[in-house]
Each structure stands twice: as structure tokens, then as C-alpha cells.
N, C-alpha and C positions, 0 to 999 in steps of 0.2 A: 904685809897686812892686806887683807882682802876688803873689798868694798862693804860686804855684808858685816864685817867686824866693825867698821866705822859706824854703820847704821845702828847696830846692836849696842855699841859702846857710847852712843849719845853724842857723836861728833857734831860740831856746829856745821851750818850750811857752808861757811867759808872753808872749813877743813875738808868737807866733802868735795867742794869745787876744786880745791888745790889737788886733791888726790886724783880726780878725774882728768885734770889737765896735764898731769905728769905722764911720762912714758915716751917711747919712740913712736913716730908716726907709722901708721899701717894703712896701706892703700885699700880701699873698698869700692865696690860697685853698688850703686843705689839706683833702683828703678823707680822713677816717679813720673807722673804725667808732665808733659812738656810745659803746660801752662803753670803748674806748681813750681817747677824749676825756674822758669822765666821770672815769675813774680818774686820768688825768694832771692834770685840773683839781683833783681832790681832793688828790692828792699835792702839788701846788703850794701849795695853801692851808695845808698843815701847817706849813711854815716861814714862812708869811705873804707869799708872792710871788704875782704874777699868773700866769695860765696862759700868757700871751704871754712873760713873762720866763722862765718855766720852759722853754718850748720853745726860746727863744733860747739859754739856758744849755746845754741838752742838745746842740743843734747845734754850738755853739762848743766844748764839751768833746770831742765826737766828732771834729771836724775838727782841733782843735789837738793832739790826742793822736796823730794819725797821723804817720808818718814817710815 
């Protein structure tokens, strides 16, 4: 199933989040300003999660919340 089919089929936010969190990890390179990366890493440390997990969470929340 493709993500567009979930959106078109009226899947719940939870179902969309589950779909986005599945799959094998794929390495990527992201170019962001150093200040942004430093603040994001610091923000991730506050609840005790990794920077990578924080970025994944932000992306999933943004995509799953869209209709």
C-alpha cells in the first residue's frame, strides 16, 4: 500500500503514523544551519531521545497530520 492510498482511503492519524514508522532504515544527508542542528539536538536531549529519533518524530508528525 502507498501513503497516498492511506490518505485517499481516510486512514486515521494513528494508521498513517504506523505506516510512516515502518520499513528499513535508510541513511540520508541533511544540510541545515549549524544553529538549527544544535538547538534541535539540545531539544531532543531534554526528554532523553536521540537527535535522529527527534527528526524522525517531527517528520512523521508533520506527514501524518496532513489530510
